[in-house]
N, C-alpha and C positions, 0 to 999 in steps of 0.2 A: 200594478197588476203583473202577476207572474207570466212568463212566456207561455206556460201550459194553459193558463186561463185565457190569455189573449188568443191563442190558436183555437181554443174551444169556442170563445165568443165569435171568432171569425167564421167558424163552421156553422154556428147557429145563425148568424146573420145571413150566411149563404143560404141556409134552409129557408129563412124568412123571405128572402128575395125570390127564391124559387116558388114559394107558396103564393106569392102575390102576382107573379107574372103569368100570362096565358100559357097553357100547356096544350099539347095536341089532344089530350083527354082530360076530362074533369076529374080531379082527385080531391078526396076528403083529406084536409091537412092532418086529421088525427089518425088516419090509416097509413100502414106501411107503403113505401114507394114500390111500385111493381118493377121487378128486375128486367122484364122484357122491354120496358120503355127505353132505358139508356142503351140497350143493345141495338134496338131499331134506329134510334137517333144516331149512334156512332157509325153504324154501317151506311146509313143514308149519306151523312156528311163526308165520310171517308170516300165513298164511291164518287160523290159529286165533285169534291175537290181533286181527287186523283184523276178523274177524267179531264179536268181542266189542265192540271199540271202535265198529264200525259200528252195532251194535244200540243202543248207548248214544247215539250221535249221532242216530240215527234217532228214538229216543224223545224226545230233547231238542229237536231242531230240525225234525224232520219231513221231512228230506231226506238224500240220500246224497252230497252234493257233496264232503264231506271224507273220503269212504270210503277213497280210495286213499292218503291221507297216511300213516296208520299202517302200511299194507302196505309202501310203499316205504321207510319209516323202518326197519322190522324187516328188510327185505331188505338194506338197506345195512349194518345191524349184522351180519346173517348173513354178508355178503360179507367184512367185515373179520374177524369172529370165525373164519369158515371158513378164510380165508387165513392167519390166525395159527396155527390148528390144523394145517393142512397143512404150513406152514413149520416149526413146532416139532416135529411128529411126524416129518417126514422127516429133520430134522437129527438127532434122537435115533436114528432108525432107521439113519442112516448111521454114527453112532458105534458102535451095537451091532454092525452088520455089519462094521465095520473091526476091532473088538475080537475078534469071532469068527474073522475071517480070520487075525488075528495070534495066535490061541490064547490070548488074554488074557481075564480075567473081564470081565463087563459093567461099565462105569464107573458109579459112583454119581452121581446128580444133585447139582449144587452147591447147597449151602444158602445162602440169602441171609442177610446180617446182619440183626439184629433191627430196626435203624433203617431199613433199606431196605424191610422188610415194611410199615412204617407210613408211609413217605414216598414212595419211588419206585414201589412197587407200585400204590398208589391212583392216582398220576399216570399210570402206565402204562395202567391200565384206563380211566381217564378219556380219555386220548389216543386209544386205539384203539377204544373202544366208544362214545364220545360225540362227541368232536371230529372224528375221522376220518369216521364216518358222516354227521355233520352237514355237513361240508365236501363230502362226496360228493353228498349230496342237493341241496345248494344249487347246486353246480356243474352237475349234470345239469339241475336246474330252470332255472337261468340260461340254459344253452345251448338247451334246448328252447323256452323262451319267446322267446329272441332269434330263433331260426329261424322260429317262428310269426309274429312281428312282421315279419320281413324279407319273408316270403311275402305277408302281408296288405298290407303297405305297397306292395309292387310291384303288387298287384292294384288298390289305390286309385289309385295314380299312373296305371296303365293306363286307369282309368275317367275320368281327368281331374280327380281331386280334388286340390286344392292343400293341401299339408301344411306348406309353408314360409311363415311369416307375412311374411317379408321380400319374398316375391313378390307380396304384396297391397298394399304401401304405395304412396302417391302418388309419381309420378315427380318428380324434381327439375325445377324451372322457374326462369326468370329472375325477378329481383325485380320487374320491370315488370309481370308478369302474375300475381304471387303475392300473395294477400291477407296472408299471414303476414309479408310484407316491409314492411307499413305501419309507420311509426315507433312507433305505440302498442304494437305486438306484437313488433317486431323484436328487442328486447333481452331478451325473456322467457327465463328460464333453464329448461333441461330436464334438468339434473342438479342434485344437491344443492349442489355448489360454485357452479354458475352462478346458482342461485336466490339464494344468500347473498352473491353478489358485489355490488360497488357498482352496476354496470350493471343487474343483475337486480333489486335492491331499488328502484332508481330507476324501472324499468319498472313494477313492482308499484304503487308510489305513484302514478304517473301514471294507471293504470287505476282504482285505488281512489278517486281524486279525482273521477271522473265516474260514481260508483256512486250510484244513487238511494237515499235513505233508506228503510228498511223501514217498512211500515204495519202489520206484525204480522198480516197476513191470510194465508189459505191460498194455496198456490202454484197452485191450479187456476184456469184462466181464468174471469173473472166471467160470461162469456156462458153457461157451462154451467149457471149458476143464474139465468139471465135477468136479469143485473145489468150496469149500465154501470160503467165505471171511475169511481171516486169522485174527481173532480177537486178537490172541496172538501177532501178529506183530503190529497191531494198538495199542494194550495196551502198548507195549514197547515204541513206538514213542510218544504216547500221554502223558504217565506218565513221560517221560523224559523231556518233554517241561515244562518250568516254569509256563506257563499260566494255566496249568491244575492242579487240586488238586490230591494229591497222594492217592492211594487206598491201603487198607490192602492187604498184600501178600497172604492171604488165601482165597480171594474172587475169583470168576470165572472171566475169561477174559471178558465175556459179561457184568458182573456187573461193572468191572473196566472201560470198554469203556464207558458205559452209565454214570458212575459217572464223567468221564473226560469231556464228552460232555455237562454236565450241566453248564460248564463255558460259553457256548454259548446259554443258554436257551432263553434269551431275543431276540437275533437275529433270532434264529430258529423259535420261535413263531411268530415273525413278518413276516418271509417268509411264514410260514405255513398259516397264515391268508391271506396274499397278494395273494398267489397262487390260492385262491378260487375266486378271482375277475374274472369277465367274459371277460374283454377286456385287451389287451396289446398294448400300443402305446408309444414306446420309441422315444425321440426327435432326430431321425436319420436324417441326411441331405441327403435325397434321391436324391436331385438334383446333388450330387457328384457321383452318381451311384457306380461304382466299387471302388472309392476312399472314399466312406462313412465310417466313423469310427463306429465300433460296440463293444465298450468296455464292454458292459454288458454280452456278450456271454461267455467269459472265466469265469466270476464270477458266472454266473448261473450254468454252468457245475460244477464248484467247489462246490457250495452249494448243488447241487444234490448228490454229493459224501457223504456229511454229512448225508443226510437223508437215503441214501442207507445203509451206515454203521450202523446208528442207527436202521434201520429196521432189519438188520441181527442180531445185538446184542439183540434186543427185542425178536426176534424169539427164539434165543438161551436161553433167560431168560423166555421163555413161556409167553410172552406178545404179543400174536398175534394181538389183537385189536390195540395196539400202532404201531406194525409193519405195519398193513394195512394203518393206517393214514400216516405213513412216506412214504409208497409206493405211496399213492394218491398225496402227496406233490411232490415227485420226478417225478411222471408221469405228474403232472401239470407243472413242470419246463421244461419238454421236450416240451410240447405244447407251453409254453411261448418262448422258444428259437427259435421255428420255426415260430414265429409271423411275422417276416419280410420275404418278398418273396425271399431273396437272397439264393443262393445255400449253402453258408457257414452256414447260420442260420438253414437251413433244416438239414444239416449234424450234427451240434451240437445237435439239437433236437433228431435226430436218435441215436446219441451216448449216450445221457442221457437216452433214452428209453431202449436201450440195457442194460445199467447198472441197470435200475430200475427193470428189470426182475429177477435180482439176488435173492432178497428175495422171489419172487414167486417160483423160482426153489428150494431154500432151504426149504421153507415151505412145498412144495409138497413132498420133500424127507423125511421130518420128520413128515408128517401127522399133521402139525400144523394148517392148515386152516379148518374151519368148512364149512358147506354147504352154509350158507348165505354169508360168506366171499368170498368163491369161486365164487358164483354168482356175487357178486359185482366186483370182480377182472375181471371176464370175460366181464362184461358190460363196465368197464373202458377200457380194451384193445380193445374191438370192436369199441369204439368211435373214435379211431384214423384212419383217412383215409389217408394212406401213398401215395396212387396213386394220390389223389387230391392235396396233399401238394407238391409232387414231380413235378407234371405237372405245378403247380403254379410257382415253382422255375425255371423250364425250360422256361416258358413264360416270367418270370421276367428277366432272363438272356438275352433273345432276346430283351426285351424292354430296358434294361440297355445298351446293346451294341449299339442298334439303337440310343438311346438318346445321348450317348457320341460321336458317329461318326457324327450324325447330328449337334451337337454343333461344332465340329471341322470344318465340311464343311461350316457351316454358318459363322464361325469366326476363320479362320486359325491363325490369329495373337494371339488369346487368347486360344491356344490349349494346353497350358502346363498342365492344370488340366485334360483335357481329355487324354492327353498323359500318365500322371502318372497312371490314372485309367486303361487304356488298358495295360500298362506295368505290373501292378499288376495282371491283369487278365491273362496275358500270353505273354507279350512282345509287340513289335511294335515300339519301339523308333527309330529303324533304318529308318523306313518309315517316321516317324515324322521329323527326322533330314533332310531327303531329301526334305520334303515338306516345310521346312523353307527356302530353297534355290530356289526351282522351284514351280510354281503354279500347282502342280500335283493333284489338287482337284479331278480330275476324277478317280484317282487310289483309293482314299478313297471312292468315291461314288460307284465304281465298287466293292470294298470290302464289302461295306454296302449291295449292292444288292446280292452279293454271299452269305453273311452271312445269310440273310433272306431266300434266296432260299434253302440253306442247312437246315435251320430250317424246311422249308416246306418238304424237302426231308426226314429228319430223324424223325420228330415228327409228329405223326398221327393227322389228322385234326379233328378226332372225340373226342378229349380231353383226350384220353388214354395216357399211358406212353409207349414209345418205348422200344423194346427189346434190351438189351445191346449187345447181340451177333450180331444182325443185324447192330447196330450202329458201332461196332468194324469192321465188314466186310466192310462197306461202307467207313469208315475212312481209313482203310488199303489200299483200292483201291485209295483213293485220295492221300495218302502219297506216294504210289508207282508210281503215275502218274507224268509226267514232271511238273516242277515248273512253275506256272503262277502267275503274279502279282496280279490278281484279287482274288486269294485264300490265300493271306498272312494271314489274320485274321482268316479265316476258319481253316487253319492249326494250328494256335496258340491256338485257343479257343476250338475247337471241340474235340480234343483228350481227354480232361478231361471229356467229357460227358460219355464216356464208363465207367470210374471209378465211376462217380457219379451214373449212372444207376445201376451199380453192387451193390453199397452201398444201394441204394433205394430198390433193390430186396432183399438184405440181411435184411433190416429192416422189410419187409413184411414177410420174412421167420421167423424171431424171433417172430413176432406177431402171426403168424399162429401156430408155435410150442407151444407157451405159452398158447394160447387159447385152442388148442387141448389137451394139457396136463392137463389143468384145467377141461375140459370136461371129460377126462379119470378119473380124481380123483373123480369127482362128480358121475360118473357111478359106480366107485368102492364103494363109500360111500352108494349108493342106492342099488346096487345089490350084494355087497360083493366081487366082483372080477372085473378085467378089461375085456372089451369086446374082442371078437375074432377079430373083424374088426372095422374100424372107422365108418362104416355105421351105427352101433348101437348107435352112439352118436347123430344122427339127427332124428327128430328135437327137442328132449327133452332137450339136453344139448348144442347143437349147431344149429343155424338156418339152416345152410347149411354146407356141407363138405368144408374144407379149402384146397386149392391147394398149390402146391409148385411153387413159381414164377420162380425158376430156371429150372424146368422141364416142367412147364405148366400142370402137372398131379397131382395126389393126393400125399400127404405126405406118406412116407413109415413107416409102423407100424408092429411090431411083439411083441408077448409076450415072456418073457424070463423064464428060468427054475427057477429062484428065486422068481417068482410071480410078477415081475415088467414088464417093457416093454422097447422097444427101438423105439423111434420116431425120424425120421430124414428126412432132405432134402438132395438132391443130391449135393447141393453146386454149386459154380460158374463153375466148370468144366463140369457140366451136366451129370456126371457118378455116378451110384449108387455104392458106396464103402462099403455098409453094415453098414453105420453109422460111419466108421473109418475116421480119418483125419491125415494128416501129421502134427506132432507137430510143425514143423517150421512154418506152415501156420497160427498157432494160436499165433505166437509171438507178433503180433501187430494187432490192429483192422483194420488198413488200408489194410494189406495183407490179412486179414481174408476174407474180403468181396470184394476185388478187384484183386484177383488172375487172371492171364491170363487164357483164356478159352482153349488155346492150348499150347503145348510144356511143359506140366507138367506131371510127372508120379506119383506124390504123391496123396494120397487120400485127398479129400477135402469136405467131407460131413459136414453138420451142424446138430448136434444131440442134442436131449433133452432126456437125460437118466441119470442113476446113475451108469453106468458101466464104467470101464477103457477101453476106445476105442482108445487110442493113437496108432499110427502105429509105 
């Protein structure tokens, strides 16, 4: 028997079974099956079972968010089953009617072979009662979610939201005005093949050659713990390396360090010149979004350490003019690092800026800066708009997430690249593996919608930067809520926003402290003493008073008995600890500016002073 005949016989057998079993209404087997009957039966059983499942879900999870899933699942089964019933019944009714019209006895239903009952019949029921309803549900869900995203996307675009990462990348420029075209960085590879090429490996070796040896110390700037750069430690590691020339034993540590760094004079002069260029455009593959390679970041940060060390050594050797030039180069490298709109680029730039403030702190402590140098330092610090850079990174994060997820939705078969990008950003491979088996495109679309709605929820529409405490509060509420499939990527990606915003606030605090300390020093040079309050600094030395991003109020300032001052921020915990801090919180840069806002008893202030304030 052919497969078509077997399926036909199965349908007819199904109709015979229906004709013999009791039905809610009495039907003449030779009349068509009424369409209202399967509709009523489907709605009754869908409602009945959905209520049972809904009560169980309510008892387990405490919410009704999955309530409609069993309803639509049973409705889809009812549609298929009802359609099969109407088709089989009406076909049998047609046979009976034709036999009666011809004066022939009613035909008997065909009996299936035994092997068909145990092979094709189960497959038949599986196909029509499981596979078909599943395909129907997924198709409807995919279409509905796609329409919802299309409407929401149009709304976002109308509001001016940028959802295309490529629209946010730096514009191409000529080599003459591009830092990335300097010889040390020009041959860096931005694909796996380019990195492993002969030119790419040679570029990496040139940059690694001018990397300072590690002292094994925390990455946080020493000024956060009121410490100078240890020139003696650097002298030891530099003079022990064979690449550096040996200095006489009787010279100062600063002289020895400066003499050792002369081995890199050519490279440092190249970077110093390139850092003055107005534009930065590295050949980053922005179309790869989170998977894009950024090999220059680590090397720029490493180079900034060279200039920071040389600035400290020059200050110790009474070469303030040279130290100012090194600070300007280091500060320029911080701007260069933040040239890409990615969060990691912003964070590397913030880290470089924090290190760059070390020579400012040391120079203020030793009265090494004159008025014109202080004015230039204040102008340079004021030029960095951290809020704007932070907001750009948040918007780029949204655009990158949207770009990757739209690529996947458009081409599920080619989602490996997007999958790796989202995995690097925070996970998601489990969903990707499921998507390879089932056409659950609607889950990705729902996650895409939720991701953008949470961006709208957390990030102000006026272009400002959200408060990290409010972000933490909302994310804690989401994490504590029952798990929902549409929030998979929100849960994966958004918890990092709180730490990112804390670091952004920390960068603004460092900037405000340094600018205010410079204004205090300028006041002292002009008046012979530090002011009684910070109000005396405006508008002569500061255009406006600078606030503490952690408290949203003014910085705390007080004069000390030794004729100096204590200037501090309340820190991430939002509590004024009189400038003191828990030494453990200073052990790493990450902890320093990303400590939890609750559950900590240790002091957490960020101070600009020359007093021993460790707790």
